[in-house]
Gaussian input, Z-matrix of N, CA and C with variables (Angstrom, degrees):
# hf/3-21g

backbone

0 1
 N
 C     1     B1
 C     2     B2     1     A1
 N     3     B3     2     A2     1     D1
 C     4     B4     3     A3     2     D2
 C     5     B5     4     A4     3     D3
 N     6     B6     5     A5     4     D4
 C     7     B7     6     A6     5     D5
 C     8     B8     7     A7     6     D6
 N     9     B9     8     A8     7     D7
 C    10    B10     9     A9     8     D8
 C    11    B11    10    A10     9     D9
 N    12    B12    11    A11    10    D10
 C    13    B13    12    A12    11    D11
 C    14    B14    13    A13    12    D12
 N    15    B15    14    A14    13    D13
 C    16    B16    15    A15    14    D14
 C    17    B17    16    A16    15    D15
 N    18    B18    17    A17    16    D16
 C    19    B19    18    A18    17    D17
 C    20    B20    19    A19    18    D18
 N    21    B21    20    A20    19    D19
 C    22    B22    21    A21    20    D20
 C    23    B23    22    A22    21    D21
 N    24    B24    23    A23    22    D22
 C    25    B25    24    A24    23    D23
 C    26    B26    25    A25    24    D24
 N    27    B27    26    A26    25    D25
 C    28    B28    27    A27    26    D26
 C    29    B29    28    A28    27    D27
 N    30    B30    29    A29    28    D28
 C    31    B31    30    A30    29    D29
 C    32    B32    31    A31    30    D30
 N    33    B33    32    A32    31    D31
 C    34    B34    33    A33    32    D32
 C    35    B35    34    A34    33    D33
 N    36    B36    35    A35    34    D34
 C    37    B37    36    A36    35    D35
 C    38    B38    37    A37    36    D36
 N    39    B39    38    A38    37    D37
 C    40    B40    39    A39    38    D38
 C    41    B41    40    A40    39    D39
 N    42    B42    41    A41    40    D40
 C    43    B43    42    A42    41    D41
 C    44    B44    43    A43    42    D42
 N    45    B45    44    A44    43    D43
 C    46    B46    45    A45    44    D44
 C    47    B47    46    A46    45    D45
 N    48    B48    47    A47    46    D46
 C    49    B49    48    A48    47    D47
 C    50    B50    49    A49    48    D48
 N    51    B51    50    A50    49    D49
 C    52    B52    51    A51    50    D50
 C    53    B53    52    A52    51    D51
 N    54    B54    53    A53    52    D52
 C    55    B55    54    A54    53    D53
 C    56    B56    55    A55    54    D54
 N    57    B57    56    A56    55    D55
 C    58    B58    57    A57    56    D56
 C    59    B59    58    A58    57    D57
 N    60    B60    59    A59    58    D58
 C    61    B61    60    A60    59    D59
 C    62    B62    61    A61    60    D60
 N    63    B63    62    A62    61    D61
 C    64    B64    63    A63    62    D62
 C    65    B65    64    A64    63    D63
 N    66    B66    65    A65    64    D64
 C    67    B67    66    A66    65    D65
 C    68    B68    67    A67    66    D66
 N    69    B69    68    A68    67    D67
 C    70    B70    69    A69    68    D68
 C    71    B71    70    A70    69    D69
 N    72    B72    71    A71    70    D70
 C    73    B73    72    A72    71    D71
 C    74    B74    73    A73    72    D72
 N    75    B75    74    A74    73    D73
 C    76    B76    75    A75    74    D74
 C    77    B77    76    A76    75    D75
 N    78    B78    77    A77    76    D76
 C    79    B79    78    A78    77    D77
 C    80    B80    79    A79    78    D78
 N    81    B81    80    A80    79    D79
 C    82    B82    81    A81    80    D80
 C    83    B83    82    A82    81    D81
 N    84    B84    83    A83    82    D82
 C    85    B85    84    A84    83    D83
 C    86    B86    85    A85    84    D84
 N    87    B87    86    A86    85    D85
 C    88    B88    87    A87    86    D86
 C    89    B89    88    A88    87    D87
 N    90    B90    89    A89    88    D88
 C    91    B91    90    A90    89    D89
 C    92    B92    91    A91    90    D90
 N    93    B93    92    A92    91    D91
 C    94    B94    93    A93    92    D92
 C    95    B95    94    A94    93    D93
 N    96    B96    95    A95    94    D94
 C    97    B97    96    A96    95    D95
 C    98    B98    97    A97    96    D96
 N    99    B99    98    A98    97    D97
 C   100   B100    99    A99    98    D98
 C   101   B101   100   A100    99    D99
 N   102   B102   101   A101   100   D100
 C   103   B103   102   A102   101   D101
 C   104   B104   103   A103   102   D102
 N   105   B105   104   A104   103   D103
 C   106   B106   105   A105   104   D104
 C   107   B107   106   A106   105   D105
 N   108   B108   107   A107   106   D106
 C   109   B109   108   A108   107   D107
 C   110   B110   109   A109   108   D108
 N   111   B111   110   A110   109   D109
 C   112   B112   111   A111   110   D110
 C   113   B113   112   A112   111   D111
 N   114   B114   113   A113   112   D112
 C   115   B115   114   A114   113   D113
 C   116   B116   115   A115   114   D114
 N   117   B117   116   A116   115   D115
 C   118   B118   117   A117   116   D116
 C   119   B119   118   A118   117   D117
 N   120   B120   119   A119   118   D118
 C   121   B121   120   A120   119   D119
 C   122   B122   121   A121   120   D120
 N   123   B123   122   A122   121   D121
 C   124   B124   123   A123   122   D122
 C   125   B125   124   A124   123   D123
 N   126   B126   125   A125   124   D124
 C   127   B127   126   A126   125   D125
 C   128   B128   127   A127   126   D126
 N   129   B129   128   A128   127   D127
 C   130   B130   129   A129   128   D128
 C   131   B131   130   A130   129   D129
 N   132   B132   131   A131   130   D130
 C   133   B133   132   A132   131   D131
 C   134   B134   133   A133   132   D132
 N   135   B135   134   A134   133   D133
 C   136   B136   135   A135   134   D134
 C   137   B137   136   A136   135   D135
 N   138   B138   137   A137   136   D136
 C   139   B139   138   A138   137   D137
 C   140   B140   139   A139   138   D138
 N   141   B141   140   A140   139   D139
 C   142   B142   141   A141   140   D140
 C   143   B143   142   A142   141   D141
 N   144   B144   143   A143   142   D142
 C   145   B145   144   A144   143   D143
 C   146   B146   145   A145   144   D144
 N   147   B147   146   A146   145   D145
 C   148   B148   147   A147   146   D146
 C   149   B149   148   A148   147   D147
 N   150   B150   149   A149   148   D148
 C   151   B151   150   A150   149   D149
 C   152   B152   151   A151   150   D150
 N   153   B153   152   A152   151   D151
 C   154   B154   153   A153   152   D152
 C   155   B155   154   A154   153   D153
 N   156   B156   155   A155   154   D154
 C   157   B157   156   A156   155   D155
 C   158   B158   157   A157   156   D156
 N   159   B159   158   A158   157   D157
 C   160   B160   159   A159   158   D158
 C   161   B161   160   A160   159   D159
 N   162   B162   161   A161   160   D160
 C   163   B163   162   A162   161   D161
 C   164   B164   163   A163   162   D162
 N   165   B165   164   A164   163   D163
 C   166   B166   165   A165   164   D164
 C   167   B167   166   A166   165   D165
 N   168   B168   167   A167   166   D166
 C   169   B169   168   A168   167   D167
 C   170   B170   169   A169   168   D168
 N   171   B171   170   A170   169   D169
 C   172   B172   171   A171   170   D170
 C   173   B173   172   A172   171   D171
 N   174   B174   173   A173   172   D172
 C   175   B175   174   A174   173   D173
 C   176   B176   175   A175   174   D174
 N   177   B177   176   A176   175   D175
 C   178   B178   177   A177   176   D176
 C   179   B179   178   A178   177   D177
 N   180   B180   179   A179   178   D178
 C   181   B181   180   A180   179   D179
 C   182   B182   181   A181   180   D180
 N   183   B183   182   A182   181   D181
 C   184   B184   183   A183   182   D182
 C   185   B185   184   A184   183   D183
 N   186   B186   185   A185   184   D184
 C   187   B187   186   A186   185   D185
 C   188   B188   187   A187   186   D186
 N   189   B189   188   A188   187   D187
 C   190   B190   189   A189   188   D188
 C   191   B191   190   A190   189   D189
 N   192   B192   191   A191   190   D190
 C   193   B193   192   A192   191   D191
 C   194   B194   193   A193   192   D192
 N   195   B195   194   A194   193   D193
 C   196   B196   195   A195   194   D194
 C   197   B197   196   A196   195   D195
 N   198   B198   197   A197   196   D196
 C   199   B199   198   A198   197   D197
 C   200   B200   199   A199   198   D198
 N   201   B201   200   A200   199   D199
 C   202   B202   201   A201   200   D200
 C   203   B203   202   A202   201   D201
 N   204   B204   203   A203   202   D202
 C   205   B205   204   A204   203   D203
 C   206   B206   205   A205   204   D204
 N   207   B207   206   A206   205   D205
 C   208   B208   207   A207   206   D206
 C   209   B209   208   A208   207   D207
 N   210   B210   209   A209   208   D208
 C   211   B211   210   A210   209   D209
 C   212   B212   211   A211   210   D210
 N   213   B213   212   A212   211   D211
 C   214   B214   213   A213   212   D212
 C   215   B215   214   A214   213   D213
 N   216   B216   215   A215   214   D214
 C   217   B217   216   A216   215   D215
 C   218   B218   217   A217   216   D216
 N   219   B219   218   A218   217   D217
 C   220   B220   219   A219   218   D218
 C   221   B221   220   A220   219   D219
 N   222   B222   221   A221   220   D220
 C   223   B223   222   A222   221   D221
 C   224   B224   223   A223   222   D222
 N   225   B225   224   A224   223   D223
 C   226   B226   225   A225   224   D224
 C   227   B227   226   A226   225   D225
 N   228   B228   227   A227   226   D226
 C   229   B229   228   A228   227   D227
 C   230   B230   229   A229   228   D228
 N   231   B231   230   A230   229   D229
 C   232   B232   231   A231   230   D230
 C   233   B233   232   A232   231   D231
 N   234   B234   233   A233   232   D232
 C   235   B235   234   A234   233   D233
 C   236   B236   235   A235   234   D234
 N   237   B237   236   A236   235   D235
 C   238   B238   237   A237   236   D236
 C   239   B239   238   A238   237   D237
 N   240   B240   239   A239   238   D238
 C   241   B241   240   A240   239   D239
 C   242   B242   241   A241   240   D240
 N   243   B243   242   A242   241   D241
 C   244   B244   243   A243   242   D242
 C   245   B245   244   A244   243   D243
 N   246   B246   245   A245   244   D244
 C   247   B247   246   A246   245   D245
 C   248   B248   247   A247   246   D246
 N   249   B249   248   A248   247   D247
 C   250   B250   249   A249   248   D248
 C   251   B251   250   A250   249   D249
 N   252   B252   251   A251   250   D250
 C   253   B253   252   A252   251   D251
 C   254   B254   253   A253   252   D252
 N   255   B255   254   A254   253   D253
 C   256   B256   255   A255   254   D254
 C   257   B257   256   A256   255   D255
 N   258   B258   257   A257   256   D256
 C   259   B259   258   A258   257   D257
 C   260   B260   259   A259   258   D258
 N   261   B261   260   A260   259   D259
 C   262   B262   261   A261   260   D260
 C   263   B263   262   A262   261   D261
 N   264   B264   263   A263   262   D262
 C   265   B265   264   A264   263   D263
 C   266   B266   265   A265   264   D264
 N   267   B267   266   A266   265   D265
 C   268   B268   267   A267   266   D266
 C   269   B269   268   A268   267   D267
 N   270   B270   269   A269   268   D268
 C   271   B271   270   A270   269   D269
 C   272   B272   271   A271   270   D270
 N   273   B273   272   A272   271   D271
 C   274   B274   273   A273   272   D272
 C   275   B275   274   A274   273   D273
 N   276   B276   275   A275   274   D274
 C   277   B277   276   A276   275   D275
 C   278   B278   277   A277   276   D276
 N   279   B279   278   A278   277   D277
 C   280   B280   279   A279   278   D278
 C   281   B281   280   A280   279   D279
 N   282   B282   281   A281   280   D280
 C   283   B283   282   A282   281   D281
 C   284   B284   283   A283   282   D282
 N   285   B285   284   A284   283   D283
 C   286   B286   285   A285   284   D284
 C   287   B287   286   A286   285   D285
 N   288   B288   287   A287   286   D286
 C   289   B289   288   A288   287   D287
 C   290   B290   289   A289   288   D288
 N   291   B291   290   A290   289   D289
 C   292   B292   291   A291   290   D290
 C   293   B293   292   A292   291   D291
 N   294   B294   293   A293   292   D292
 C   295   B295   294   A294   293   D293
 C   296   B296   295   A295   294   D294
 N   297   B297   296   A296   295   D295
 C   298   B298   297   A297   296   D296
 C   299   B299   298   A298   297   D297
 N   300   B300   299   A299   298   D298
 C   301   B301   300   A300   299   D299
 C   302   B302   301   A301   300   D300
 N   303   B303   302   A302   301   D301
 C   304   B304   303   A303   302   D302
 C   305   B305   304   A304   303   D303
 N   306   B306   305   A305   304   D304
 C   307   B307   306   A306   305   D305
 C   308   B308   307   A307   306   D306
 N   309   B309   308   A308   307   D307
 C   310   B310   309   A309   308   D308
 C   311   B311   310   A310   309   D309
 N   312   B312   311   A311   310   D310
 C   313   B313   312   A312   311   D311
 C   314   B314   313   A313   312   D312
 N   315   B315   314   A314   313   D313
 C   316   B316   315   A315   314   D314
 C   317   B317   316   A316   315   D315
 N   318   B318   317   A317   316   D316
 C   319   B319   318   A318   317   D317
 C   320   B320   319   A319   318   D318

   B1=1.4408
   B2=1.5276
   B3=1.2966
   B4=1.4571
   B5=1.5183
   B6=1.3418
   B7=1.4624
   B8=1.5209
   B9=1.3306
   B10=1.4503
   B11=1.5257
   B12=1.3391
   B13=1.4589
   B14=1.5238
   B15=1.3152
   B16=1.4689
   B17=1.5233
   B18=1.3157
   B19=1.4654
   B20=1.5317
   B21=1.3042
   B22=1.4599
   B23=1.5307
   B24=1.3284
   B25=1.4629
   B26=1.5261
   B27=1.3316
   B28=1.4675
   B29=1.5325
   B30=1.3193
   B31=1.4641
   B32=1.5217
   B33=1.3457
   B34=1.4632
   B35=1.5270
   B36=1.3298
   B37=1.4679
   B38=1.5290
   B39=1.3361
   B40=1.4723
   B41=1.5244
   B42=1.3233
   B43=1.4626
   B44=1.5291
   B45=1.3146
   B46=1.4693
   B47=1.5296
   B48=1.3227
   B49=1.4691
   B50=1.5377
   B51=1.3309
   B52=1.4603
   B53=1.5228
   B54=1.3296
   B55=1.4607
   B56=1.5219
   B57=1.3352
   B58=1.4645
   B59=1.5219
   B60=1.3409
   B61=1.4635
   B62=1.5272
   B63=1.3333
   B64=1.4568
   B65=1.5287
   B66=1.3490
   B67=1.4604
   B68=1.5200
   B69=1.3251
   B70=1.4551
   B71=1.5191
   B72=1.3343
   B73=1.4593
   B74=1.5187
   B75=1.3318
   B76=1.4557
   B77=1.5111
   B78=1.3265
   B79=1.4509
   B80=1.5221
   B81=1.3008
   B82=1.4609
   B83=1.5220
   B84=1.3238
   B85=1.4564
   B86=1.5190
   B87=1.3170
   B88=1.4581
   B89=1.5218
   B90=1.3112
   B91=1.4672
   B92=1.5279
   B93=1.3350
   B94=1.4642
   B95=1.5229
   B96=1.3407
   B97=1.4606
   B98=1.5218
   B99=1.3330
   B100=1.4581
   B101=1.5178
   B102=1.3108
   B103=1.4609
   B104=1.5181
   B105=1.3214
   B106=1.4530
   B107=1.5253
   B108=1.3182
   B109=1.4595
   B110=1.5216
   B111=1.3292
   B112=1.4553
   B113=1.5277
   B114=1.3263
   B115=1.4624
   B116=1.5236
   B117=1.3202
   B118=1.4653
   B119=1.5246
   B120=1.3262
   B121=1.4665
   B122=1.5260
   B123=1.3283
   B124=1.4696
   B125=1.5301
   B126=1.3180
   B127=1.4574
   B128=1.5331
   B129=1.3301
   B130=1.4617
   B131=1.5246
   B132=1.3423
   B133=1.4577
   B134=1.5238
   B135=1.3336
   B136=1.4585
   B137=1.5187
   B138=1.3084
   B139=1.4521
   B140=1.5246
   B141=1.3172
   B142=1.4564
   B143=1.5235
   B144=1.3292
   B145=1.4530
   B146=1.5301
   B147=1.3231
   B148=1.4556
   B149=1.5169
   B150=1.3277
   B151=1.4573
   B152=1.5258
   B153=1.3306
   B154=1.4579
   B155=1.5373
   B156=1.3161
   B157=1.4692
   B158=1.5254
   B159=1.3046
   B160=1.4634
   B161=1.5257
   B162=1.3205
   B163=1.4625
   B164=1.5282
   B165=1.3240
   B166=1.4540
   B167=1.5168
   B168=1.3147
   B169=1.4627
   B170=1.5197
   B171=1.3196
   B172=1.4621
   B173=1.5179
   B174=1.3214
   B175=1.4611
   B176=1.5197
   B177=1.3277
   B178=1.4555
   B179=1.5248
   B180=1.3259
   B181=1.4620
   B182=1.5256
   B183=1.3455
   B184=1.4618
   B185=1.5239
   B186=1.3323
   B187=1.4568
   B188=1.5321
   B189=1.3262
   B190=1.4688
   B191=1.5363
   B192=1.3173
   B193=1.4572
   B194=1.5372
   B195=1.3184
   B196=1.4656
   B197=1.5311
   B198=1.3307
   B199=1.4704
   B200=1.5244
   B201=1.3274
   B202=1.4633
   B203=1.5275
   B204=1.3171
   B205=1.4651
   B206=1.5228
   B207=1.3248
   B208=1.4695
   B209=1.5264
   B210=1.3222
   B211=1.4684
   B212=1.5256
   B213=1.3266
   B214=1.4622
   B215=1.5233
   B216=1.3265
   B217=1.4666
   B218=1.5259
   B219=1.3317
   B220=1.4641
   B221=1.5269
   B222=1.3318
   B223=1.4657
   B224=1.5239
   B225=1.3296
   B226=1.4617
   B227=1.5264
   B228=1.3190
   B229=1.4617
   B230=1.5252
   B231=1.3237
   B232=1.4588
   B233=1.5278
   B234=1.3272
   B235=1.4602
   B236=1.5198
   B237=1.3167
   B238=1.4542
   B239=1.5089
   B240=1.3192
   B241=1.4624
   B242=1.5231
   B243=1.3236
   B244=1.4576
   B245=1.5180
   B246=1.3148
   B247=1.4654
   B248=1.5246
   B249=1.3184
   B250=1.4551
   B251=1.5060
   B252=1.3026
   B253=1.4553
   B254=1.5154
   B255=1.3138
   B256=1.4551
   B257=1.5201
   B258=1.3268
   B259=1.4565
   B260=1.5194
   B261=1.3194
   B262=1.4614
   B263=1.5272
   B264=1.3305
   B265=1.4581
   B266=1.5203
   B267=1.3415
   B268=1.4549
   B269=1.5197
   B270=1.3224
   B271=1.4603
   B272=1.5295
   B273=1.3350
   B274=1.4578
   B275=1.5202
   B276=1.3390
   B277=1.4598
   B278=1.5190
   B279=1.3095
   B280=1.4524
   B281=1.5242
   B282=1.3307
   B283=1.4701
   B284=1.5220
   B285=1.3313
   B286=1.4575
   B287=1.5189
   B288=1.3377
   B289=1.4584
   B290=1.5217
   B291=1.3083
   B292=1.4542
   B293=1.5155
   B294=1.3361
   B295=1.4564
   B296=1.5216
   B297=1.3363
   B298=1.4602
   B299=1.5202
   B300=1.3126
   B301=1.4547
   B302=1.5212
   B303=1.3281
   B304=1.4633
   B305=1.5152
   B306=1.2933
   B307=1.4654
   B308=1.5327
   B309=1.3212
   B310=1.4629
   B311=1.5306
   B312=1.3108
   B313=1.4574
   B314=1.5100
   B315=1.3184
   B316=1.4622
   B317=1.5125
   B318=1.3178
   B319=1.4673
   B320=1.4864
   A1=108.59
   A2=114.43
   A3=121.52
   A4=108.07
   A5=116.98
   A6=120.56
   A7=109.37
   A8=114.52
   A9=121.01
   A10=108.37
   A11=117.44
   A12=120.98
   A13=109.28
   A14=115.06
   A15=121.62
   A16=107.42
   A17=117.59
   A18=120.01
   A19=113.27
   A20=117.34
   A21=120.28
   A22=112.33
   A23=115.62
   A24=119.66
   A25=110.50
   A26=116.92
   A27=120.83
   A28=110.56
   A29=117.26
   A30=120.89
   A31=110.04
   A32=116.41
   A33=120.06
   A34=110.60
   A35=116.72
   A36=120.90
   A37=111.33
   A38=117.25
   A39=121.19
   A40=110.52
   A41=116.68
   A42=120.17
   A43=111.02
   A44=116.04
   A45=121.21
   A46=110.71
   A47=115.62
   A48=120.85
   A49=111.50
   A50=116.24
   A51=120.94
   A52=113.03
   A53=117.51
   A54=121.71
   A55=112.74
   A56=114.18
   A57=121.96
   A58=106.29
   A59=116.94
   A60=121.45
   A61=109.00
   A62=116.15
   A63=123.07
   A64=110.71
   A65=116.74
   A66=120.71
   A67=109.27
   A68=115.78
   A69=122.59
   A70=107.36
   A71=115.56
   A72=121.25
   A73=109.25
   A74=116.57
   A75=121.02
   A76=112.65
   A77=114.08
   A78=122.54
   A79=107.48
   A80=117.73
   A81=120.39
   A82=112.34
   A83=118.24
   A84=120.96
   A85=112.53
   A86=117.69
   A87=120.94
   A88=113.31
   A89=117.72
   A90=120.48
   A91=112.34
   A92=118.05
   A93=124.23
   A94=112.94
   A95=116.16
   A96=120.72
   A97=109.97
   A98=115.99
   A99=122.46
   A100=107.56
   A101=115.79
   A102=121.19
   A103=108.21
   A104=115.43
   A105=121.80
   A106=106.71
   A107=115.65
   A108=121.39
   A109=107.93
   A110=115.54
   A111=119.59
   A112=111.17
   A113=114.02
   A114=121.30
   A115=108.85
   A116=115.36
   A117=122.00
   A118=105.67
   A119=115.79
   A120=122.92
   A121=109.50
   A122=118.90
   A123=121.79
   A124=112.57
   A125=117.42
   A126=121.43
   A127=110.29
   A128=115.47
   A129=122.94
   A130=106.87
   A131=116.29
   A132=121.00
   A133=112.62
   A134=114.68
   A135=122.41
   A136=106.32
   A137=116.28
   A138=122.27
   A139=106.34
   A140=117.27
   A141=120.51
   A142=110.78
   A143=115.45
   A144=122.92
   A145=106.91
   A146=117.52
   A147=120.03
   A148=110.09
   A149=115.30
   A150=118.37
   A151=111.84
   A152=117.27
   A153=119.31
   A154=114.03
   A155=118.04
   A156=121.46
   A157=109.08
   A158=117.04
   A159=122.34
   A160=111.36
   A161=116.65
   A162=122.30
   A163=108.04
   A164=115.66
   A165=118.22
   A166=111.85
   A167=113.26
   A168=124.18
   A169=106.12
   A170=116.35
   A171=120.61
   A172=109.00
   A173=114.77
   A174=121.33
   A175=107.95
   A176=116.05
   A177=121.78
   A178=109.98
   A179=115.31
   A180=122.09
   A181=112.89
   A182=117.03
   A183=120.21
   A184=110.14
   A185=115.73
   A186=119.80
   A187=112.44
   A188=118.11
   A189=120.83
   A190=110.52
   A191=116.45
   A192=121.46
   A193=110.12
   A194=115.90
   A195=123.43
   A196=110.83
   A197=117.36
   A198=122.19
   A199=111.24
   A200=117.23
   A201=121.26
   A202=110.58
   A203=116.84
   A204=121.03
   A205=111.38
   A206=117.44
   A207=120.82
   A208=109.47
   A209=117.34
   A210=120.96
   A211=111.50
   A212=116.66
   A213=121.21
   A214=110.86
   A215=116.58
   A216=120.40
   A217=110.64
   A218=117.72
   A219=121.02
   A220=110.52
   A221=116.67
   A222=120.57
   A223=111.13
   A224=117.59
   A225=121.72
   A226=111.31
   A227=115.92
   A228=120.27
   A229=109.84
   A230=117.13
   A231=121.13
   A232=110.78
   A233=117.73
   A234=121.40
   A235=110.41
   A236=117.49
   A237=121.63
   A238=113.10
   A239=116.68
   A240=120.48
   A241=112.20
   A242=116.55
   A243=119.81
   A244=113.71
   A245=118.48
   A246=119.61
   A247=109.97
   A248=114.32
   A249=119.64
   A250=114.21
   A251=118.14
   A252=121.12
   A253=108.77
   A254=115.87
   A255=120.56
   A256=107.09
   A257=115.90
   A258=120.84
   A259=112.43
   A260=118.55
   A261=121.26
   A262=109.90
   A263=118.04
   A264=121.62
   A265=110.94
   A266=117.43
   A267=120.55
   A268=110.75
   A269=117.56
   A270=121.83
   A271=110.50
   A272=117.64
   A273=121.74
   A274=110.89
   A275=116.81
   A276=120.56
   A277=110.78
   A278=117.13
   A279=121.15
   A280=110.57
   A281=117.01
   A282=120.96
   A283=110.59
   A284=117.19
   A285=120.70
   A286=110.95
   A287=116.75
   A288=120.47
   A289=111.62
   A290=116.30
   A291=120.55
   A292=112.26
   A293=116.92
   A294=122.50
   A295=110.66
   A296=116.59
   A297=121.73
   A298=113.33
   A299=117.10
   A300=119.01
   A301=112.49
   A302=118.66
   A303=122.53
   A304=110.42
   A305=115.28
   A306=121.57
   A307=108.62
   A308=117.76
   A309=119.24
   A310=110.43
   A311=114.62
   A312=120.13
   A313=110.85
   A314=115.41
   A315=119.88
   A316=107.92
   A317=117.12
   A318=122.38
   A319=111.19
   D1=137.56
   D2=176.05
   D3=-116.75
   D4=146.09
   D5=179.68
   D6=-131.90
   D7=139.39
   D8=-178.89
   D9=-134.97
   D10=129.96
   D11=176.88
   D12=-71.82
   D13=138.24
   D14=177.92
   D15=-124.55
   D16=121.88
   D17=-175.25
   D18=-85.70
   D19=-18.59
   D20=-173.27
   D21=-119.21
   D22=132.01
   D23=173.92
   D24=-64.94
   D25=-27.14
   D26=179.50
   D27=-62.98
   D28=-37.42
   D29=177.37
   D30=-65.42
   D31=-45.14
   D32=177.48
   D33=-62.13
   D34=-40.89
   D35=179.09
   D36=-61.65
   D37=-40.37
   D38=179.52
   D39=-64.11
   D40=-42.27
   D41=177.06
   D42=-64.97
   D43=-43.04
   D44=179.75
   D45=-60.53
   D46=-40.60
   D47=-178.93
   D48=-64.04
   D49=-32.31
   D50=-178.43
   D51=-86.52
   D52=-5.83
   D53=-171.83
   D54=-106.43
   D55=166.24
   D56=168.94
   D57=-95.36
   D58=111.99
   D59=-178.02
   D60=-76.56
   D61=127.37
   D62=-179.61
   D63=-96.71
   D64=-44.02
   D65=-177.30
   D66=-158.32
   D67=152.06
   D68=174.72
   D69=-126.16
   D70=129.38
   D71=-176.53
   D72=-126.31
   D73=130.51
   D74=175.52
   D75=103.85
   D76=178.59
   D77=-176.98
   D78=-155.40
   D79=125.98
   D80=-178.85
   D81=-62.40
   D82=-30.22
   D83=-178.38
   D84=-75.46
   D85=-37.31
   D86=-176.80
   D87=-97.38
   D88=-48.53
   D89=-175.42
   D90=-103.24
   D91=-4.65
   D92=-179.55
   D93=62.33
   D94=20.07
   D95=179.86
   D96=-155.36
   D97=139.56
   D98=173.06
   D99=-130.27
   D100=128.05
   D101=175.01
   D102=-110.50
   D103=124.52
   D104=177.19
   D105=-106.51
   D106=116.43
   D107=178.70
   D108=-96.01
   D109=124.91
   D110=-174.05
   D111=-147.70
   D112=170.21
   D113=-179.68
   D114=-128.93
   D115=131.83
   D116=171.97
   D117=-123.90
   D118=112.31
   D119=-174.59
   D120=53.10
   D121=-112.86
   D122=-179.18
   D123=-102.39
   D124=11.67
   D125=-176.95
   D126=-102.17
   D127=126.94
   D128=177.48
   D129=-99.82
   D130=119.33
   D131=-170.01
   D132=-126.03
   D133=151.37
   D134=167.64
   D135=-120.66
   D136=121.44
   D137=176.12
   D138=-102.89
   D139=114.81
   D140=-175.59
   D141=-106.90
   D142=113.86
   D143=174.81
   D144=-96.91
   D145=130.67
   D146=178.54
   D147=-143.07
   D148=148.86
   D149=177.32
   D150=-106.09
   D151=3.43
   D152=-177.11
   D153=-121.05
   D154=-20.71
   D155=178.10
   D156=-136.53
   D157=-163.40
   D158=-178.03
   D159=-79.36
   D160=135.01
   D161=174.06
   D162=-70.95
   D163=155.22
   D164=178.89
   D165=-152.29
   D166=165.10
   D167=174.78
   D168=-122.44
   D169=128.11
   D170=174.66
   D171=-116.47
   D172=138.68
   D173=176.21
   D174=-116.38
   D175=129.38
   D176=-177.79
   D177=-103.06
   D178=150.46
   D179=-176.02
   D180=-66.80
   D181=-39.88
   D182=-176.59
   D183=-152.64
   D184=176.37
   D185=-176.35
   D186=-67.54
   D187=-27.52
   D188=178.42
   D189=-66.51
   D190=-47.63
   D191=177.56
   D192=-62.53
   D193=-37.86
   D194=178.32
   D195=-61.28
   D196=-49.19
   D197=-179.60
   D198=-63.63
   D199=-39.71
   D200=177.40
   D201=-62.69
   D202=-39.88
   D203=179.56
   D204=-65.12
   D205=-38.44
   D206=177.96
   D207=-61.43
   D208=-48.56
   D209=-179.70
   D210=-63.33
   D211=-41.31
   D212=179.10
   D213=-62.25
   D214=-44.16
   D215=-179.16
   D216=-64.71
   D217=-40.05
   D218=177.83
   D219=-60.03
   D220=-42.44
   D221=178.85
   D222=-65.72
   D223=-42.58
   D224=179.58
   D225=-61.91
   D226=-45.24
   D227=-178.90
   D228=-64.42
   D229=-45.30
   D230=-179.59
   D231=-62.55
   D232=-44.03
   D233=178.75
   D234=-62.66
   D235=-40.25
   D236=179.70
   D237=-65.21
   D238=-36.39
   D239=-179.35
   D240=-70.52
   D241=-35.10
   D242=-173.24
   D243=-107.92
   D244=3.41
   D245=-179.61
   D246=-69.29
   D247=142.00
   D248=178.13
   D249=80.13
   D250=0.18
   D251=-179.87
   D252=-115.93
   D253=125.13
   D254=178.62
   D255=-118.24
   D256=95.52
   D257=-174.32
   D258=-65.58
   D259=-31.14
   D260=-179.18
   D261=-65.11
   D262=-43.67
   D263=178.38
   D264=-64.16
   D265=-40.25
   D266=179.02
   D267=-62.09
   D268=-39.01
   D269=179.15
   D270=-65.48
   D271=-42.31
   D272=177.77
   D273=-63.01
   D274=-41.93
   D275=178.62
   D276=-62.73
   D277=-39.68
   D278=179.07
   D279=-63.96
   D280=-42.94
   D281=177.65
   D282=-59.72
   D283=-42.72
   D284=179.67
   D285=-66.29
   D286=-43.47
   D287=-179.28
   D288=-61.83
   D289=-39.52
   D290=-177.16
   D291=-89.34
   D292=-8.42
   D293=-179.86
   D294=55.46
   D295=46.98
   D296=-175.45
   D297=-73.34
   D298=-20.58
   D299=-177.01
   D300=-77.63
   D301=-21.55
   D302=-179.96
   D303=-86.88
   D304=153.31
   D305=175.99
   D306=-71.16
   D307=146.55
   D308=177.03
   D309=-67.09
   D310=144.90
   D311=179.13
   D312=-74.05
   D313=142.60
   D314=177.86
   D315=-93.84
   D316=142.61
   D317=-179.95
   D318=-106.24

């Protein structure tokens, strides 16, 4: 795999326009990063748009390495979105706050 920093989204957009897009992973609003996986002729590429760090272009050696990168990026994005959040604990806290386990009082 080779990686090259890209300073302009316009450069990434030009490459994306010339490519066959295979998959898009991420969301700039939620994960602050979008990876566009695409193919130009025999080149397997990841175009990474980000609003928090440096944009980059990655070139993969073959389709196997390319597919692994797509799965890895999906896992990274998902972990980033849900890290630090424990929904089960929040649900338990809500039950305690609302006292849902007790019977309602009769007046």
